[in-house]
C-alpha positions as CSV (number, residue, x, y, z in Angstrom):
1,M,-19.0,-82.5,-35.5
2,Q,-16.4,-79.8,-35.4
3,P,-17.9,-76.3,-35.6
4,T,-17.0,-73.6,-38.1
5,F,-15.9,-70.3,-36.6
6,V,-17.6,-67.4,-38.4
7,L,-15.6,-64.3,-37.8
8,V,-17.8,-61.2,-38.5
9,H,-16.0,-57.9,-38.8
10,S,-17.4,-54.5,-37.9
11,P,-19.0,-52.9,-41.0
12,S,-16.9,-49.8,-40.0
13,V,-13.7,-51.7,-41.0
14,G,-13.1,-54.8,-43.1
15,P,-12.4,-58.5,-43.1
16,S,-8.6,-58.1,-42.8
17,T,-9.2,-57.3,-39.1
18,W,-10.0,-61.0,-38.7
19,H,-7.6,-62.6,-41.1
20,P,-4.7,-63.1,-38.7
21,V,-7.0,-64.9,-36.2
22,A,-8.4,-67.0,-39.0
23,E,-4.9,-68.1,-40.0
24,H,-4.2,-69.2,-36.4
25,L,-7.4,-71.1,-36.1
26,T,-6.9,-72.8,-39.5
27,T,-3.4,-73.8,-38.7
28,A,-4.7,-75.4,-35.4
29,G,-7.1,-77.5,-37.5
30,H,-10.3,-75.5,-37.1
31,R,-12.8,-74.6,-39.8
32,V,-13.1,-70.8,-40.3
33,R,-15.1,-68.4,-42.5
34,V,-14.6,-64.7,-42.6
35,P,-17.5,-63.2,-44.5
36,S,-16.9,-59.8,-46.1
37,L,-19.4,-57.0,-45.4
38,L,-17.7,-54.7,-47.9
39,H,-19.7,-54.0,-51.0
40,V,-22.6,-56.2,-49.9
41,G,-25.5,-56.8,-52.2
42,D,-25.7,-54.2,-54.9
43,G,-23.0,-52.0,-53.3
44,A,-25.5,-50.3,-51.0
45,P,-24.6,-49.6,-47.4
46,P,-24.4,-52.5,-45.0
47,F,-27.8,-52.1,-43.4
48,W,-28.8,-55.0,-41.2
49,P,-30.7,-57.1,-43.8
50,R,-27.6,-57.0,-46.1
51,V,-25.3,-58.0,-43.3
52,V,-27.5,-61.0,-42.6
53,D,-27.5,-61.9,-46.3
54,A,-23.8,-61.5,-46.6
55,V,-23.1,-64.0,-43.8
56,R,-25.8,-66.4,-44.9
57,N,-24.4,-66.4,-48.5
58,D,-20.9,-66.9,-47.3
59,L,-22.0,-70.0,-45.4
60,R,-23.4,-71.7,-48.5
61,Q,-20.0,-73.3,-48.7
62,V,-20.6,-75.0,-45.3
63,P,-22.9,-78.0,-45.1
64,A,-26.3,-77.0,-43.6
65,E,-26.0,-79.5,-40.8
66,S,-22.6,-78.2,-39.7
67,P,-22.6,-76.3,-36.4
68,V,-21.2,-72.7,-36.4
69,V,-19.8,-70.4,-33.7
70,L,-20.6,-66.7,-34.4
71,V,-17.8,-64.3,-33.5
72,A,-18.5,-60.6,-33.7
73,H,-16.1,-57.7,-33.2
74,S,-17.0,-54.1,-32.3
75,N,-20.4,-52.9,-33.6
76,A,-20.9,-56.2,-35.5
77,G,-22.1,-57.4,-32.1
78,L,-25.3,-55.5,-32.6
79,F,-26.0,-57.5,-35.8
80,L,-25.4,-60.9,-34.2
81,P,-29.0,-61.6,-33.1
82,A,-30.3,-60.9,-36.6
83,I,-27.5,-63.0,-38.1
84,R,-28.2,-65.9,-35.8
85,S,-32.0,-65.8,-36.6
86,G,-31.3,-65.6,-40.3
87,L,-29.1,-68.7,-40.5
88,D,-30.1,-72.3,-41.4
89,H,-27.0,-73.6,-39.7
90,P,-27.2,-74.7,-36.0
91,V,-25.5,-72.0,-33.9
92,I,-23.8,-73.6,-30.8
93,G,-22.1,-70.5,-29.5
94,S,-21.8,-66.7,-29.9
95,V,-18.7,-64.7,-28.9
96,F,-18.7,-60.9,-28.6
97,V,-15.1,-59.6,-29.0
98,D,-14.6,-56.0,-27.6
99,A,-18.1,-55.6,-29.0
100,A,-21.2,-53.6,-28.5
101,L,-24.1,-55.6,-27.1
102,P,-27.6,-55.8,-28.5
103,A,-30.5,-54.6,-26.3
104,R,-32.1,-57.3,-24.2
105,T,-35.1,-56.7,-26.4
106,G,-35.0,-54.8,-29.7
107,P,-34.7,-52.9,-31.7
108,T,-31.1,-51.7,-31.0
109,P,-29.7,-48.4,-32.3
110,V,-26.3,-48.7,-33.9
111,A,-25.2,-45.4,-32.4
112,T,-26.2,-43.6,-29.2
113,P,-27.4,-40.0,-29.4
114,E,-24.0,-38.9,-28.1
115,I,-22.2,-40.7,-30.9
116,L,-24.5,-39.4,-33.5
117,E,-23.9,-35.8,-32.2
118,F,-20.2,-36.5,-32.6
119,L,-20.6,-37.9,-36.1
120,R,-23.0,-35.5,-37.8
121,P,-20.5,-32.6,-38.2
122,M,-18.1,-35.0,-40.0
123,A,-20.6,-36.0,-42.7
124,V,-20.1,-34.5,-46.2
125,N,-23.1,-35.0,-48.4
126,G,-24.4,-37.6,-45.9
127,R,-21.2,-39.7,-45.9
128,L,-18.6,-40.1,-43.2
129,P,-14.8,-40.3,-43.4
130,R,-13.2,-43.7,-42.7
131,W,-13.4,-44.9,-39.1
132,T,-9.7,-44.3,-38.4
133,D,-10.0,-40.8,-39.7
134,W,-12.4,-39.9,-36.9
135,W,-9.6,-40.0,-34.3
136,D,-6.3,-38.3,-33.6
137,E,-3.1,-40.2,-34.4
138,A,-2.4,-40.7,-30.7
139,D,-5.6,-42.7,-30.5
140,V,-5.1,-44.7,-33.8
141,A,-1.4,-45.6,-33.5
142,P,-1.6,-47.9,-30.5
143,M,-4.0,-50.2,-32.4
144,F,-1.3,-51.0,-34.9
145,T,2.2,-52.4,-34.4
146,D,2.8,-53.5,-38.0
147,P,2.8,-50.7,-40.7
148,V,1.8,-53.2,-43.4
149,M,-1.2,-54.4,-41.5
150,R,-2.1,-50.8,-40.7
151,Q,-2.0,-50.0,-44.4
152,R,-4.2,-53.0,-45.2
153,V,-6.8,-52.3,-42.5
154,V,-7.0,-48.6,-43.2
155,G,-7.1,-49.0,-47.0
156,E,-10.1,-51.3,-47.0
157,Q,-12.3,-49.2,-44.7
158,P,-15.5,-48.1,-46.2
159,T,-16.8,-44.5,-46.1
160,L,-20.2,-45.3,-44.6
161,P,-23.2,-43.0,-44.8
162,L,-24.4,-41.4,-41.6
163,S,-27.7,-43.3,-42.1
164,Y,-25.8,-46.5,-41.4
165,Y,-25.3,-45.3,-37.8
166,E,-28.9,-44.1,-37.6
167,Q,-30.4,-47.5,-38.3
168,R,-32.0,-49.7,-35.6
169,I,-31.4,-53.4,-35.7
170,P,-34.0,-55.9,-34.6
171,V,-33.4,-58.3,-31.7
172,P,-35.4,-61.4,-32.4
173,D,-36.8,-63.2,-29.4
174,G,-34.9,-66.3,-28.4
175,W,-31.7,-65.5,-30.3
176,D,-29.6,-66.2,-27.3
177,D,-30.8,-69.8,-26.8
178,H,-27.2,-71.0,-26.8
179,P,-24.0,-70.3,-24.8
180,C,-22.8,-66.7,-25.3
181,S,-19.4,-65.3,-24.3
182,Y,-17.6,-62.0,-24.1
183,L,-13.9,-61.3,-24.8
184,L,-12.8,-57.9,-23.6
185,F,-9.7,-56.1,-24.8
186,G,-10.2,-52.8,-22.9
187,P,-12.0,-49.5,-22.3
188,P,-14.5,-48.3,-23.2
189,Y,-15.9,-51.8,-23.8
190,D,-15.5,-52.9,-20.2
191,D,-19.0,-51.6,-19.5
192,F,-20.3,-54.1,-22.1
193,A,-18.2,-56.9,-20.5
194,D,-19.9,-56.1,-17.2
195,Q,-23.3,-56.3,-18.9
196,A,-22.4,-59.6,-20.4
197,G,-21.5,-60.9,-17.0
198,E,-24.8,-59.7,-15.6
199,R,-26.5,-61.7,-18.4
200,G,-24.8,-64.8,-17.1
201,W,-22.3,-65.1,-20.0
202,R,-18.8,-66.2,-19.7
203,V,-16.3,-63.3,-19.8
204,A,-12.6,-63.2,-20.4
205,H,-10.1,-60.3,-20.6
206,L,-7.2,-60.2,-23.0
207,P,-5.7,-56.7,-22.4
208,G,-5.2,-54.6,-25.5
209,A,-6.5,-51.8,-27.7
210,H,-9.7,-52.2,-29.8
211,L,-8.0,-54.0,-32.7
212,H,-6.0,-56.3,-30.4
213,Q,-6.9,-59.3,-32.5
214,I,-4.5,-58.1,-35.2
215,I,-1.7,-57.6,-32.6
216,D,-2.3,-60.9,-30.7
217,P,-4.1,-63.2,-33.1
218,A,-2.8,-66.3,-31.3
219,G,-4.1,-65.2,-27.9
220,T,-7.4,-64.2,-29.4
221,A,-7.8,-67.6,-31.2
222,R,-7.0,-69.4,-28.0
223,H,-9.8,-67.6,-26.1
224,L,-12.2,-68.4,-28.9
225,V,-11.4,-72.1,-28.8
226,K,-11.5,-72.1,-25.0
227,F,-15.0,-70.6,-25.1
228,V,-16.2,-73.4,-27.4
229,R,-14.6,-76.2,-25.5
230,T,-16.4,-75.1,-22.3
231,T,-19.7,-74.9,-24.1
């Protein structure tokens, strides 16, 4: 049975970061879901139980016996073990795309002490600015080539509470009982790609900035399909 690609966006951004890839996969005849982690549950921040619920609820439209491939971008990678353990669907593959990796055993902090030290001065009444507002224009501009797409991605970003980055996410035993892969765009995620290789995962490199999936959705989609075909 053909698997469904489940493209999970980072809670720091929104689902539009995956929509171009979803369109390419759909056009090529693949089944795709892009769960939204924005405004999950009762509008509370996307702490890990709500992220798991959002993905599980989105997959209610997919038959329970249908296999899925989980694809996580950026810090959504930290949630992937909990998502995998919370699903009823058989997971035949997991792909981390320029993503942070969960600890080999949990729980895993969303942010390192160094990142929290960077974030805390930005918080106003416990809430942070949008992710793209953390950086200088020289850092943000290379991630976008289309001004319309930039407006869409920037506009849907949530202003997350600092507590989101202070949470720790469980890593259930046995979550990686299926083929896992890593697709690297570039620094600083090359360290995570190296760790993935050390874990025995398949690793591929598609050079680009952190949101390269919106710049080269066709290339990103090809790599996802290739990972599945070599499972």
